[in-house]
C-alpha positions in Angstrom: -6.9 17.0 -29.9 -4.7 13.5 -28.5 -1.8 15.2 -26.8 -3.5 17.6 -25.1 -5.8 14.8 -23.1 -2.1 12.5 -23.1 -0.6 15.5 -20.9 -3.5 15.8 -18.7 -4.1 11.8 -18.0 -0.6 11.7 -17.3 -1.2 14.4 -14.8 -3.6 13.0 -13.2 -2.4 9.9 -12.9 1.2 11.8 -11.6 -1.6 13.8 -9.0 -2.9 10.0 -7.6 0.6 9.0 -7.1 1.4 11.8 -5.2 -1.5 11.5 -3.5 -1.1 8.0 -2.8 2.6 8.4 -2.0 0.9 11.6 1.1 -1.2 8.5 2.3 1.6 6.6 3.1 3.7 8.8 4.2 1.0 10.1 6.2 0.3 6.5 7.5 3.6 5.8 9.1 3.4 9.8 10.6 1.0 9.2 12.8 2.2 6.6 14.9 5.4 9.3 15.8 2.5 12.0 16.5 0.1 10.5 18.7 -0.2 8.4 21.6 -0.8 5.0 21.8 -4.8 5.8 23.2 -5.0 8.7 19.9 -3.8 6.0 17.5 -6.6 3.4 18.7 -9.4 6.2 18.5 -7.6 6.5 14.7 -7.2 2.8 13.6 -10.7 2.8 15.2 -12.5 5.6 12.7 -10.4 4.1 9.4 -12.7 0.9 10.6 -15.9 3.1 10.1 -14.1 4.9 7.2 -14.5 1.7 5.5 -18.0 2.0 5.5 -18.1 5.3 4.0 -16.4 3.7 1.5 -18.9 1.1 -0.1 -21.5 3.9 0.7 -19.9 6.1 -1.7 -19.8 4.1 -4.3 -23.2 2.7 -3.4 -25.1 6.1 -2.5 -23.1 8.6 -4.1 -22.1 7.2 -7.2 -25.3 4.7 -7.6 -27.7 6.4 -6.3 -29.0 4.2 -3.7 -29.2 5.6 -0.4 -28.0 2.3 2.0 -29.6 2.9 5.6 -28.6 -0.3 6.7 -24.8 -1.3 6.3 -25.2 -1.6 10.2 -26.0 -5.3 8.8 -23.2 -6.3 7.4 -21.0 -4.2 9.5 -22.3 -6.4 12.3 -22.0 -9.2 10.6 -18.3 -9.1 9.6 -17.6 -8.1 13.1 -19.8 -10.6 14.5 -17.9 -13.4 12.6 -15.1 -12.4 14.1 -15.5 -12.1 17.5 -17.2 -15.7 17.4 -13.7 -17.0 15.7 -12.1 -15.1 18.3 -14.1 -15.9 22.1 -13.2 -19.5 20.0 -9.5 -19.4 19.6 -9.6 -18.1 23.4 -11.0 -20.8 24.5 -8.7 -23.6 23.3 -9.4 -26.6 21.0 -13.1 -27.8 22.1 -13.5 -24.9 24.8 -16.3 -22.7 25.5 -16.8 -18.9 25.4 -16.9 -17.8 28.4 -20.5 -16.1 28.0 -21.7 -18.9 27.4 -20.1 -20.7 30.4 -22.3 -17.7 32.5 -26.1 -17.7 29.9 -25.8 -21.0 28.2 -25.2 -24.4 28.9 -21.7 -25.0 28.4 -22.1 -25.9 25.2 -20.5 -24.7 21.6 -23.4 -24.3 18.8 -23.8 -27.1 15.7 -22.7 -22.8 13.9 -20.4 -21.6 15.8 -17.8 -24.9 15.3 -16.7 -23.7 11.6 -15.6 -20.8 12.7 -12.6 -22.3 14.7 -11.0 -22.7 12.0 -9.3 -19.2 10.8 -9.8 -19.6 6.7 -13.6 -20.2 7.2 -13.7 -16.9 9.2 -12.2 -15.0 6.8 -14.0 -16.0 3.6 -17.2 -16.2 6.0 -16.3 -12.1 6.1 -16.3 -11.3 2.4 -18.9 -14.0 1.1 -21.6 -14.6 3.3 -21.9 -10.3 3.5 -21.5 -10.7 -0.4 -24.4 -13.7 -0.4 -26.6 -12.0 1.2 -26.5 -7.9 -0.4 -26.0 -10.1 -3.9 -30.0 -11.9 -2.9 -31.3 -9.1 -1.4 -30.4 -6.4 -4.5 -32.0 -8.9 -7.4 -35.2 -9.2 -4.9 -35.0 -5.6 -4.6 -33.8 -4.0 -7.7 -35.2 -6.2 -10.3 -38.7 -5.4 -8.9 -37.3 -1.4 -9.7 -37.3 -0.9 -6.1 -35.7 2.6 -5.6 -35.6 5.8 -3.4 -36.9 6.4 0.1 -38.6 3.2 -0.3 -35.4 0.9 -0.8 -33.7 3.4 2.2 -36.1 2.3 4.3 -36.6 -1.3 3.7 -32.3 -1.4 4.5 -33.2 0.2 7.8 -36.2 -2.3 8.6 -33.3 -5.4 7.9 -30.6 -3.9 10.3 -33.3 -2.9 13.2 -34.5 -6.7 12.7 -31.0 -7.9 12.5 -30.3 -6.4 15.7 -33.3 -7.1 17.9 -31.7 -11.1 17.1 -28.9 -10.2 18.3 -30.0 -8.9 21.3 -32.1 -11.3 22.0 -30.1 -14.1 21.3 -28.2 -14.0 25.1 -26.6 -17.8 24.9 -25.5 -17.8 21.2 -24.3 -13.8 20.8 -23.8 -12.1 24.5 -27.3 -10.4 24.2 -26.9 -7.1 24.9 -23.9 -6.7 26.1 -22.3 -8.5 22.9 -19.0 -9.9 23.2 -15.4 -9.0 24.7 -12.8 -9.4 26.8 -10.4 -11.2 23.6 -6.9 -12.4 24.4 -5.5 -12.8 21.6 -6.2 -12.0 17.5 -5.2 -14.8 15.4 -1.8 -16.2 17.9 -1.5 -12.2 18.5 -1.7 -10.9 21.8 -4.0 -8.1 21.9 -3.4 -5.9 25.2 0.7 -5.7 23.5 1.5 -2.0 21.8 3.5 -3.2 18.8 0.4 -6.1 18.3 -1.9 -2.9 18.6 0.1 -0.8 16.3 0.2 -3.9 13.5 -3.7 -3.6 13.5 -3.8 0.2 12.5 -1.6 0.1 10.0 -3.6 -3.0 8.7 -6.7 -1.0 8.7 -4.8 1.8 7.4 -3.5 -0.2 4.6 -7.0 -2.1 3.9 -8.7 0.9 3.6 -5.9 3.0 1.1 -6.7 -0.5 -1.2 -10.4 0.2 -0.8 -10.0 3.4 -2.1 -7.9 2.5 -5.0 -10.5 -0.6 -5.8 -13.0 2.2 -5.7 -11.7 4.5 -8.4 -11.1 1.7 -10.2 -14.7 0.8 -10.8 -15.3 4.8 -11.2 -12.9 4.8 -14.4 -14.1 2.0 -16.1 -17.3 0.9 -18.1 -18.7 0.0 -14.7 -18.9 3.2 -13.2 -19.9 5.2 -16.8 -22.8 2.7 -16.2 -24.1 3.2 -13.0 -23.2 7.1 -12.9 -26.1 6.7 -16.4 -28.1 4.4 -14.1 -28.1 7.2 -11.2 -29.1 9.9 -12.7 -31.0 8.8 -15.8 -32.1 4.7 -14.7 -35.0 4.6 -17.4 -32.7 6.0 -20.1 -30.3 3.7 -19.4 -33.3 0.6 -19.6 -34.6 2.2 -23.2 -30.2 1.6 -24.3 -30.8 -1.6 -23.8 -28.8 -2.0 -20.3 -30.3 -4.2 -17.4 -29.9 -1.2 -14.2 -30.4 -4.0 -11.4 -27.2 -5.7 -12.3 -25.0 -2.1 -11.7 -26.8 -1.6 -9.3 -27.0 -4.9 -7.3 -22.7 -5.3 -7.9 -22.4 -1.8 -6.3 -24.7 -2.7 -3.5 -22.9 -6.1 -3.1 -19.5 -4.2 -3.0 -20.0 -1.8 -0.6 -21.4 -4.7 1.5 -18.1 -6.8 1.5 -16.2 -3.2 2.6 -18.8 -2.7 5.7 -18.1 -6.8 6.6 -14.5 -6.1 6.3 -13.9 -2.7 8.4 -16.7 -4.1 11.8 -14.3 -7.2 11.1 -11.2 -5.5 11.9 -13.2 -3.0 14.1 -13.4 -6.3 16.8 -9.7 -6.4 17.5 -9.2 -3.0 17.2 -11.9 -1.8 19.9 -11.8 -5.3 21.5 -15.9 -5.7 21.8 -18.9 -5.6 19.7 -23.2 -5.3 20.9 -26.0 -4.4 19.2 -25.1 -1.0 20.0 -22.8 -0.9 17.1 -24.9 -2.0 14.8 -28.1 -1.0 15.3 -30.4 1.8 13.0 -28.7 4.2 14.6 -24.6 3.4 14.1 -26.3 3.3 10.5 -27.5 5.9 10.0 -24.7 7.9 11.7 -22.4 5.9 8.7 -23.7 8.3 6.3 -23.0 11.3 8.7 -19.3 11.3 7.7 -20.6 10.8 3.8 -22.7 13.4 3.4 -20.1 15.9 5.3 -17.1 15.1 3.0 -19.1 14.6 -0.6 -21.0 11.9 -1.3 -20.6 12.2 -5.6 -16.0 12.3 -4.8 -13.7 10.0 -4.0 -11.8 10.8 -1.2 -14.6 12.9 0.3 -16.4 10.0 2.4 -13.0 8.7 3.9 -11.8 12.4 4.7 -15.8 13.2 6.3 -16.2 10.4 8.3 -12.4 10.6 10.0 -13.4 13.9 10.6 -17.0 14.0 12.0 -15.3 11.2 14.4 -12.5 13.3 15.3 -14.4 16.0 16.4 -17.4 14.5 18.4 -14.8 12.8 20.2 -13.1 15.9 20.7 -16.1 17.7 21.2 -17.5 15.1 23.7 -14.0 15.8 26.1 -14.7 19.8 26.1 -17.5 20.1 26.8 -19.3 16.5 27.7 -22.9 18.6 28.5 -23.9 20.4 25.2 -20.9 18.7 22.5 -24.6 16.9 20.6 -25.7 20.8 19.6 -22.1 21.5 18.4 -22.4 18.6 16.1 -26.0 19.5 15.1 -25.0 23.1 14.4 -22.4 21.6 11.6 -25.0 19.3 9.9 -27.2 22.0 9.9 -24.9 24.3 8.0 -23.5 21.5 6.1 -27.0 20.6 4.6 -27.8 24.2 4.2 -25.0 25.9 3.0 -23.0 22.9 1.1 -25.3 19.9 -0.1 -22.4 18.2 -1.7 -20.4 18.2 1.4 -17.1 20.0 1.8 -16.2 18.7 -1.5 -18.5 21.8 -2.8 -17.3 24.2 -0.8 -16.3 26.9 -2.6 -19.6 26.6 -5.3 -21.6 26.9 -1.6 -19.4 30.1 -0.2 -20.2 31.8 -3.5 -23.7 30.7 -3.6 -24.0 32.3 0.7 -22.7 35.1 -1.0 -25.2 36.0 -4.2 -28.0 34.7 -1.7 -26.5 37.3 1.2 -26.8 40.4 -1.8 -29.8 39.6 -2.8 -29.0 38.3 -6.3 -30.8 34.8 -7.2 -28.2 31.7 -7.8 -25.8 31.1 -10.1 -27.4 34.9 -12.3 -24.4 36.6 -13.5 -24.5 40.2 -11.7 -23.8 41.9 -14.7 -27.5 41.9 -15.9 -29.6 40.2 -18.7 -26.9 40.7 -20.5 -24.2 39.1 -19.2 -26.5 36.3 -18.5 -26.8 35.6 -22.4 -23.1 35.9 -22.6 -22.7 33.3 -20.1 -25.2 30.9 -20.9 -24.4 31.1 -24.8 
């Protein structure tokens, strides 16, 4: 029995190596096939896919419906925007929007973000701390399901409202834009824009590999057990709260990194990018691609965003109806996303034929044989 398992393990490893090679080739092939505008859109979608990877871990593997990832996406994005504005202003300078709205003074809590090292560390550590404290306070009290989803959505709504109200320090409703450079690289240079695309692509690949490693570890097995039978895991002596907290923290850090790269790629950040609606739309690609799969959230997110752009260009007045119809079809017939497209069509065919779902067409005898 050990030899077949070893052979299967080698085949799986070989399959992943092939998949990784295909991904790397696709990364280098995209700039040759797409113009500068489309490549910029793809880089933007890759940043959103980073959020989807974290959602796939927290929701698909951990069962936590996270409706507030815009909070962490916004934290990463605004911290990166603060550093870029201070860097554009020069040593001791004041960002342009503060000269327009404020009192020509940089707030004290902005000053540390003049340092590139501090900014990069804060983009990772601050969302991790916020998610860790929030997750510990929520999951240790056994808050889950719709209650956790509503709580996370309320937090992102409060964050978006606060950002919009702080016009002198965050740009308010208009947010921050007109960035000139990113860590010494001019953003108007096409070469640097292509460099940002490569950075986003390989960071996304690294995130997928991290999630794969977590899913194949003992932690991943425990997280799946918590998702399916939380009370039984607690009965066996494990504390489900800690596995949830870790998954939630990882998802928060991924979202913050995606937000931080979103700013130099898109060239702006405002409350519309971090509110309730964007947080819900982050889940759209995860649902379409399959939340319980590894690559489903990534491929689903890129497909949804690309289709959204294409439909809005071809049918500017009615493209939302096409998008809504797509979501309805997926929810009605592909409950597990595109990963379940085969079983979904089979169930649809059985439903159209009038046979019960999951019942073999050969009658009770064949059903009993299948059960045996």
